[in-house]
N, C-alpha and C positions, 0 to 999 in steps of 0.2 A: 797578564790577564787578571781581571778582577775576580774576587771570590765568587760572585754570583755566576760569572761565566764558567768558571771551573766547576762549580756545583752543578750547573746545567749540563755541562759536558759529561760529568760523572753520571748523572741521572739518565741522560740519553744513552750512555753506554750500558747502563743497567736495564734498559728497556722500558723506562717510564715514559718516554716520548718516542714518537715515530714520525718520519717524514711522509707527508701525504701529497700526491700529485693532484692538483685541482684543474679541471677543464675550464679554461678562462671564459669561453662563451657561456657555459652553464653557470659560472659564477656571476657574470653580468646579468643573465636572465633571472637568476634567483634574487639578486640584489634589487632588480627592478620590481619584481613581484612583492618583495618585502616593502619596498618604498611605497607602492600603491596602497598597501594595507596599513602601514604604520607611521609614515612620515608626518602626516598632519596631526595625528593624535599624540605621538610621542616626541616629536621634534628631533628625530634622529638625523644625523649627518651622513653623507655618502660613505665615509670611511667606516662608520658604525655598521651601515648596511653591508658593506663588503666583508667586514670581519665576521659578522653573524652569518652571512650567506656561506662563507668559507667553512665555518664551523659546522653548519648543517650539511654541506656537501661532503665534508670529511667524516660525517656521522659521529661527531663528538658528543659525548654525554655531559661533559662539564664545560663551562665557559668561564674563564678567569678574566676579570676586569675590575678596575677601580672607577670607571667612567659610568656615571649614573644613567645617562640616556642609553648607552650601549647595554647596560645591565637590564634596563626595562625592556628593550627590544629582545634581547636574548631570552629573558624570562617569558616574554609573551609568546614566543614560538616553541616553548617547552624545554629549553636548555636549563640545566642546573647551574645557576650563576653563583660563583664564588669570588669573594674579593681577594 
């Protein structure tokens, strides 16, 4: 295992991360609504929409990404974006 994976597993065991079940039809609906509002202005892709929609449905407070378009989308819907 790589160091990053071992570190993640340790942090998960310490309670820093949790697994969240996402309702797939709700995810698709949320992504479609985000698409209608933001795709033309931000140029986001469908995977960006799905990731941000999942974060919103999971009631995430922070959103970690290095992708600029994804970061703009997440920030525009109120998520605290961190690189």
